[in-house]
C-alpha positions as CSV (number, residue, x, y, z in Angstrom):
1,M,76.3,94.9,104.3
2,R,77.2,92.5,106.7
3,N,77.9,88.8,105.7
4,I,75.4,86.2,106.0
5,V,74.6,82.4,107.2
6,I,72.2,80.6,105.8
7,F,69.9,78.0,108.5
8,G,69.3,75.0,105.8
9,A,71.1,74.1,103.3
10,G,68.0,72.2,101.8
11,R,66.1,74.1,98.4
12,N,65.7,77.4,99.8
13,G,69.1,77.9,101.1
14,R,70.4,76.8,97.4
15,K,68.2,79.8,96.1
16,L,69.1,82.3,98.5
17,S,72.5,81.5,97.5
18,K,72.1,82.5,94.0
19,I,70.8,85.9,95.1
20,F,74.4,87.4,97.2
21,P,77.4,87.2,96.6
22,S,79.4,84.1,97.2
23,N,81.7,86.0,99.3
24,M,79.4,87.4,100.9
25,I,78.2,84.0,102.4
26,V,80.2,82.6,104.9
27,A,78.1,79.1,105.9
28,Y,75.3,77.1,106.0
29,I,74.0,75.5,108.6
30,D,72.2,72.2,108.7
31,N,71.3,70.0,111.7
32,D,70.4,67.0,109.1
33,P,74.8,65.3,109.6
34,T,74.6,63.6,105.5
35,K,74.3,67.4,104.6
36,Q,77.2,68.5,107.7
37,G,80.9,68.1,105.6
38,E,79.3,69.3,102.3
39,S,79.7,72.1,100.1
40,I,77.4,74.7,97.7
41,N,79.3,77.2,95.7
42,G,82.4,76.4,98.1
43,V,80.4,77.9,101.4
44,P,80.6,75.0,103.6
45,V,77.4,73.0,105.4
46,V,78.6,73.1,108.8
47,P,76.6,72.1,112.3
48,Y,74.4,74.7,114.4
49,N,77.4,75.1,117.2
50,Y,79.2,76.8,114.2
51,L,76.8,79.7,115.4
52,K,77.9,79.6,118.8
53,S,81.7,79.8,117.5
54,L,81.2,82.5,115.4
55,K,82.9,86.2,116.3
56,E,82.1,88.4,113.5
57,D,78.2,89.7,113.2
58,I,76.3,88.3,111.0
59,D,72.7,87.9,109.6
60,L,71.4,84.5,110.1
61,I,68.8,84.2,108.1
62,L,66.5,80.8,108.4
63,S,65.4,79.6,105.2
64,T,63.1,76.8,105.9
65,N,59.7,76.7,108.6
66,S,60.5,75.0,111.3
67,D,59.9,76.0,114.7
68,E,61.8,73.9,116.3
69,I,65.2,75.7,114.8
70,R,62.8,79.1,116.2
71,N,62.7,78.2,119.6
72,M,66.2,76.4,119.7
73,L,67.8,80.4,118.2
74,F,65.2,82.2,121.2
75,I,66.8,80.1,123.5
76,D,70.0,80.9,122.6
77,D,69.5,84.5,121.2
78,I,70.5,83.8,118.2
79,P,68.7,86.6,116.4
80,Y,67.7,86.3,112.8
81,W,65.5,86.9,109.7
82,E,62.8,85.1,107.4
83,I,62.2,84.5,104.6
84,T,58.3,84.3,104.1
85,G,56.1,87.1,105.7
86,N,56.1,90.7,106.7
87,D,58.0,90.9,109.8
88,R,61.9,90.2,109.8
89,N,61.7,89.0,105.9
90,F,65.4,89.2,104.6
91,L,63.6,89.6,101.0
92,L,62.1,93.0,102.2
93,R,65.1,95.1,102.8
94,K,66.1,97.7,100.4
95,E,69.2,96.7,100.0
96,I,68.3,93.0,98.9
97,V,65.5,94.1,96.7
98,Q,68.1,96.1,95.3
99,L,70.4,93.7,94.7
100,R,68.5,91.8,93.1
101,D,67.3,94.2,90.7
102,K,70.9,94.1,89.9
103,E,71.4,90.8,89.0
104,L,67.7,91.0,87.2
105,L,68.9,94.1,85.2
106,D,72.3,92.0,84.2
107,R,70.3,87.8,83.9
108,Y,68.1,90.6,81.1
109,L,71.7,92.2,79.3
110,F,74.0,89.6,79.8
111,D,72.8,85.8,79.7
112,T,70.6,84.3,76.9
113,E,71.3,80.8,77.4
114,V,66.9,80.4,78.3
115,K,66.7,82.5,74.9
116,D,69.4,80.5,72.3
117,A,67.4,77.0,73.3
118,L,64.2,78.5,72.3
119,G,62.7,77.6,68.7
120,F,59.2,77.6,66.9
121,I,55.8,74.9,69.2
122,G,53.3,75.6,66.9
123,L,50.5,78.6,67.9
124,D,48.3,75.0,69.3
125,S,50.2,75.5,72.2
126,L,48.1,78.9,73.0
127,K,45.0,76.5,73.5
128,F,43.1,76.9,76.5
129,R,43.8,75.6,79.5
130,D,42.7,72.2,80.2
131,T,42.7,71.7,84.0
132,Y,41.9,74.3,86.3
133,Y,42.2,76.9,89.4
134,S,38.5,77.0,90.6
135,S,34.6,76.0,89.3
136,F,34.9,79.9,88.8
137,N,38.2,79.6,86.5
138,E,36.8,76.5,84.6
139,A,33.6,78.3,83.4
140,L,35.1,81.5,82.4
141,T,37.8,79.3,80.5
142,L,34.7,77.3,78.6
143,S,33.0,80.9,78.4
144,M,36.2,81.9,76.3
145,K,36.0,79.1,74.2
146,N,32.9,78.4,73.3
147,N,32.5,82.3,72.4
148,M,29.8,83.2,75.2
149,D,30.4,86.2,75.6
150,I,26.9,87.7,77.6
151,Q,28.4,85.6,80.1
152,L,31.4,86.5,79.8
153,E,31.1,89.4,80.7
154,E,29.0,89.6,83.4
155,Q,31.8,86.7,84.8
156,L,34.5,89.5,84.7
157,E,32.5,92.8,85.9
158,R,32.1,90.9,89.0
159,Y,35.3,89.7,89.4
160,Y,37.2,92.7,88.9
161,S,34.4,95.1,90.7
162,D,36.6,95.5,93.5
163,E,38.5,98.6,93.4
164,K,41.6,98.2,95.8
165,K,45.0,98.4,95.3
166,H,46.2,94.9,96.0
167,G,50.1,94.8,96.6
168,G,50.3,92.9,93.2
169,E,50.0,95.3,91.3
170,M,52.5,97.8,93.5
171,Y,55.7,99.0,91.8
172,D,58.0,98.7,94.8
173,N,56.6,94.8,95.2
174,R,57.1,94.3,91.8
175,F,60.0,92.9,89.9
176,G,59.1,92.6,86.6
177,L,58.1,96.6,86.2
178,R,61.5,97.7,87.9
179,L,62.9,95.8,85.0
180,I,61.4,97.3,82.5
181,R,61.4,100.9,83.2
182,N,65.4,100.0,83.9
183,L,65.7,98.8,80.2
184,I,63.8,102.1,78.9
185,N,66.3,103.9,80.9
186,R,69.0,102.6,78.8
187,K,67.6,103.7,75.6
188,H,68.9,106.8,77.0
189,K,66.3,108.8,75.1
190,K,62.5,110.2,75.2
191,Y,60.3,107.1,75.1
192,K,56.6,107.7,73.9
193,V,55.7,104.6,76.0
194,C,51.9,103.1,76.2
195,D,51.2,100.0,79.0
196,L,48.2,97.7,78.5
197,A,46.2,96.9,81.3
198,C,47.4,99.1,83.0
199,G,45.9,98.6,86.7
200,Y,46.5,102.5,88.6
201,G,49.5,103.6,86.5
202,E,51.7,102.2,88.8
203,L,54.6,101.8,85.7
204,L,53.8,104.5,83.6
205,L,54.0,107.0,87.0
206,E,57.4,106.4,87.2
207,L,58.4,106.6,84.1
208,K,56.3,110.0,83.2
209,K,58.9,110.7,86.7
210,D,61.6,109.7,83.9
211,G,60.5,112.3,81.3
212,H,58.8,110.1,79.2
213,D,55.4,110.0,77.2
214,V,52.7,107.6,78.5
215,Y,49.6,106.1,77.7
216,G,48.1,103.6,79.3
217,I,44.4,101.3,78.7
218,D,42.7,99.3,81.0
219,S,38.8,97.7,81.1
220,S,38.3,99.1,85.2
221,A,36.4,102.8,84.1
222,Y,38.0,103.1,88.4
223,R,41.4,103.2,87.7
224,A,41.2,104.5,83.9
225,Q,39.4,107.8,86.1
226,Y,42.7,106.9,88.1
227,C,45.0,107.7,86.3
228,N,43.5,110.3,83.9
229,A,43.0,112.3,87.6
230,K,47.6,111.5,87.9
231,G,48.3,112.8,84.7
232,I,48.5,109.2,82.8
233,Q,46.1,109.7,79.6
234,C,44.0,106.6,79.8
235,I,41.6,105.2,78.0
236,Y,38.6,102.8,79.9
237,G,38.9,99.9,77.3
238,K,40.2,96.9,76.4
239,A,43.1,95.7,75.3
240,E,41.9,94.3,72.0
241,D,40.3,96.9,71.1
242,M,43.3,99.2,71.0
243,P,42.3,102.9,69.3
244,F,45.1,104.3,69.0
245,E,46.4,104.9,65.2
246,D,50.0,102.4,63.9
247,K,53.6,103.1,64.7
248,Q,53.3,106.1,67.4
249,F,54.8,104.0,70.3
250,D,58.0,103.4,71.0
251,A,57.7,101.0,73.8
252,V,54.4,98.7,74.5
253,V,54.3,97.7,78.1
254,C,52.2,94.1,78.6
255,T,52.9,92.5,82.0
256,E,50.3,90.1,83.3
257,L,47.5,90.4,80.5
258,L,47.3,87.5,78.1
259,E,47.2,84.7,80.4
260,H,43.5,86.0,81.3
261,V,42.1,86.9,77.2
262,K,40.4,84.9,74.6
263,E,42.3,85.9,71.6
264,P,46.2,86.8,72.8
265,E,47.9,87.0,69.1
266,K,44.7,90.0,68.3
267,I,47.2,91.6,71.4
268,I,50.1,90.9,70.2
269,S,49.1,91.4,66.4
270,A,47.9,95.4,67.8
271,I,50.7,95.5,69.5
272,Y,52.9,95.5,66.5
273,R,51.1,97.8,64.7
274,I,51.0,100.3,67.0
275,L,54.8,100.5,67.4
276,K,57.6,101.9,65.5
277,P,59.4,100.7,63.1
278,D,61.7,99.8,65.7
279,G,59.7,100.0,69.3
280,Y,60.0,97.4,71.6
281,I,57.6,95.5,73.5
282,Y,57.6,94.3,77.3
283,C,56.2,90.7,77.9
284,S,55.5,88.8,81.0
285,V,53.3,85.9,82.2
286,P,53.2,83.7,85.0
287,Y,54.9,81.0,84.2
288,G,52.7,77.3,84.2
289,M,50.1,76.7,86.8
290,R,52.6,79.3,88.6
291,C,50.9,82.7,90.7
292,D,47.6,80.8,89.2
293,C,44.0,82.7,89.8
294,D,40.9,82.3,88.9
295,T,40.8,84.0,86.3
296,H,44.2,82.8,84.2
297,V,42.7,81.0,80.7
298,R,45.9,80.0,79.4
299,L,49.2,78.6,80.9
300,F,53.0,79.9,79.4
301,T,55.9,78.5,79.0
302,E,59.3,80.2,77.7
303,N,58.5,78.8,74.1
304,S,55.0,79.5,73.9
305,L,55.6,83.2,74.8
306,Y,58.4,82.8,72.9
307,T,56.4,81.5,69.6
308,L,53.7,83.9,70.2
309,L,56.2,86.9,70.1
310,S,58.3,85.9,67.1
311,K,55.3,84.9,64.1
312,N,53.3,88.0,65.0
313,G,56.3,89.5,63.8
314,F,58.9,90.6,66.4
315,E,62.3,89.7,66.7
316,I,63.1,88.6,70.8
317,E,66.1,90.4,72.3
318,N,65.7,88.2,75.6
319,I,63.3,85.8,77.6
320,I,64.7,85.3,81.0
321,R,62.6,83.9,84.1
322,I,61.8,86.2,87.0
323,P,60.2,86.5,90.6
324,C,56.6,88.3,90.6
325,I,57.3,89.7,93.6
326,N,59.4,91.2,96.6
327,E,59.1,88.2,98.9
328,N,59.4,85.7,96.1
329,L,61.9,83.6,96.6
330,T,60.8,81.4,93.0
331,D,61.5,83.0,89.5
332,D,57.7,81.9,89.1
333,H,57.3,84.9,85.9
334,I,58.5,84.3,82.0
335,L,59.5,88.0,81.2
336,A,60.6,88.9,76.8
337,G,61.9,91.3,75.4
338,G,61.3,92.0,71.4
339,Y,61.7,95.4,68.6
340,I,60.2,95.3,65.6
341,H,63.3,95.1,63.0
342,N,63.3,95.7,59.7
343,R,59.5,96.5,59.1
């Protein structure tokens, strides 16, 4: 990879500095004179004219959404990368995705700063949300809260009738799915894995290639049928009512599910039941109102997820913030790993 120059020494520019090794970033460009002369992690912030003096080939990344700057670069015939959209998005380059995957794995394995600062905050923290994303979200949340199950089923059936596979469901686009796969494969043995609300089985298909024994459950009949056609043993049904026998799985995956359900404790308790005595849980949820949508009936923090898992028998291996999809610069999700100890 070539050295990098980042245009913009603001918030996004500083976020980019956490992705790349410091020796790869040779300068920050900023038109604000009050920022020029400063440094970010030892890298200087310099004026625009610096670009014209560069003798080496570099990758210039535009960290700010400015048509004025784009016009300047166009006039001076200086090529650049964006950090939004699909056209020339630097974050979507294969080597950058791989670099971020490695950083997330290292962070999970070795950085326990967030986990070490957490503690129990009471399960009342898992109450239903009281501010809403939309009128549909309010109606859905109140239906769950007030046990209006018939109305609830009708609302969800309408919402999930879409059979389209969305970009956010795809393994190649999801940091969390790739991190979980890396963590399972680090165990260096064949695992029996269950993915709750597995969708199109994107993670399970990869784990199956790795030699693991994979199972899924999903509340979409179409998605469950799709998984079975791909060789995944997938059950059509709700995660809350999982029909699996006790103590049979080495790992259970629960990604982007708990924020949607009526009783998250019931799901975590059931996961504990179906895991072997030394089994692992890998769980992710959106952080607060990040990536919010119509069907999120709860909002999570690191503390509330930590409490939910710990109070239901799990030792927390680690808990970190991660970006959801490749084009996200912000760590907008929480991923936790836990295990059963001395059951």
